[in-house]
C-alpha positions as CSV (number, residue, x, y, z in Angstrom):
1,M,-10.8,186.1,-90.0
2,E,-9.7,189.1,-92.3
3,H,-6.1,187.7,-93.0
4,I,-4.2,184.4,-92.5
5,R,-0.2,183.7,-93.0
6,T,1.3,180.7,-92.1
7,R,5.0,179.5,-92.3
8,I,5.6,176.1,-92.8
9,D,9.0,173.8,-92.2
10,L,9.5,170.7,-92.4
11,D,8.1,169.5,-88.9
12,H,5.9,172.8,-88.2
13,C,3.6,175.5,-89.1
14,R,3.5,179.0,-87.8
15,I,0.2,180.8,-88.4
16,A,-0.3,184.4,-88.1
17,A,-4.2,185.9,-88.4
18,A,-5.9,189.2,-88.0
19,M,-9.4,187.9,-86.5
20,I,-12.2,190.5,-85.5
21,A,-13.3,189.8,-81.9
22,D,-14.6,191.3,-78.9
23,T,-11.4,190.3,-77.1
24,P,-7.5,188.8,-77.7
25,D,-8.9,185.6,-75.9
26,T,-12.2,185.3,-78.1
27,A,-9.8,185.9,-81.3
28,T,-7.1,182.8,-80.1
29,A,-10.2,180.6,-79.5
30,N,-11.8,181.3,-82.6
31,L,-8.7,180.8,-84.6
32,R,-7.9,177.7,-83.1
33,R,-11.3,176.5,-83.9
34,V,-10.8,177.3,-87.3
35,C,-7.1,175.5,-87.3
36,E,-8.8,172.4,-85.3
37,R,-11.4,172.4,-88.2
38,A,-8.9,172.2,-90.9
39,L,-7.0,169.6,-89.1
40,Q,-10.1,167.2,-89.0
41,H,-11.0,168.0,-92.3
42,A,-8.0,168.3,-94.4
43,P,-6.4,164.7,-95.4
44,A,-3.1,166.8,-96.4
45,L,-2.7,168.0,-92.7
46,R,-3.1,164.0,-91.0
47,G,-0.8,163.8,-88.1
48,W,-0.7,167.1,-87.5
49,H,-1.5,168.4,-83.9
50,L,-1.9,172.0,-82.6
51,A,0.7,173.0,-80.3
52,R,-0.3,174.7,-76.7
53,V,1.2,177.9,-76.6
Protein backbone atom coordinates (compact mmCIF):
# COMPACT_ATOMS: atom_id res chain seq x y z
CA MET A 1 0.00 0.00 0.00
CA GLU A 2 1.41 3.37 -0.96
CA HIS A 3 -1.29 5.66 0.42
CA ILE A 4 -4.60 5.42 2.21
CA ARG A 5 -7.20 8.11 2.81
CA THR A 6 -10.43 7.87 4.76
CA ARG A 7 -13.53 9.98 5.15
CA ILE A 8 -15.63 9.22 8.20
CA ASP A 9 -19.27 10.20 8.58
CA LEU A 10 -21.66 9.27 11.41
CA ASP A 11 -22.54 5.82 10.09
CA HIS A 12 -19.95 4.98 7.44
CA CYS A 13 -16.34 5.38 6.39
CA ARG A 14 -15.13 5.69 2.81
CA ILE A 15 -11.63 4.45 2.01
CA ALA A 16 -9.47 5.30 -0.97
CA ALA A 17 -6.07 3.69 -1.35
CA ALA A 18 -3.19 3.54 -3.78
CA MET A 19 -2.07 -0.08 -3.97
CA ILE A 20 0.76 -1.69 -5.91
CA ALA A 21 -0.60 -4.85 -7.54
CA ASP A 22 -0.56 -6.69 -10.85
CA THR A 23 -4.24 -6.02 -11.56
CA PRO A 24 -7.02 -3.80 -10.23
CA ASP A 25 -8.83 -6.91 -8.91
CA THR A 26 -5.73 -7.93 -6.96
CA ALA A 27 -5.43 -4.42 -5.51
CA THR A 28 -9.08 -4.52 -4.43
CA ALA A 29 -8.66 -7.93 -2.82
CA ASN A 30 -5.51 -6.79 -0.98
CA LEU A 31 -7.24 -3.67 0.35
CA ARG A 32 -10.24 -5.74 1.44
CA ARG A 33 -7.91 -8.05 3.42
CA VAL A 34 -6.23 -5.07 5.11
CA CYS A 35 -9.62 -3.63 6.07
CA GLU A 36 -10.92 -6.98 7.33
CA ARG A 37 -7.84 -7.37 9.55
CA ALA A 38 -8.38 -3.88 10.95
CA LEU A 39 -12.04 -4.68 11.69
CA GLN A 40 -11.06 -7.88 13.49
CA HIS A 41 -8.31 -6.38 15.64
CA ALA A 42 -9.25 -2.76 16.37
CA PRO A 43 -11.67 -2.45 19.30
CA ALA A 44 -12.70 1.02 18.09
CA LEU A 45 -14.09 -0.58 14.92
CA ARG A 46 -16.25 -3.15 16.73
CA GLY A 47 -19.64 -3.39 15.02
CA TRP A 48 -18.37 -2.03 11.69
CA HIS A 49 -18.39 -4.16 8.51
CA LEU A 50 -17.33 -3.85 4.89
CA ALA A 51 -19.97 -3.01 2.32
CA ARG A 52 -20.07 -5.02 -0.89
CA VAL A 53 -19.59 -2.60 -3.76
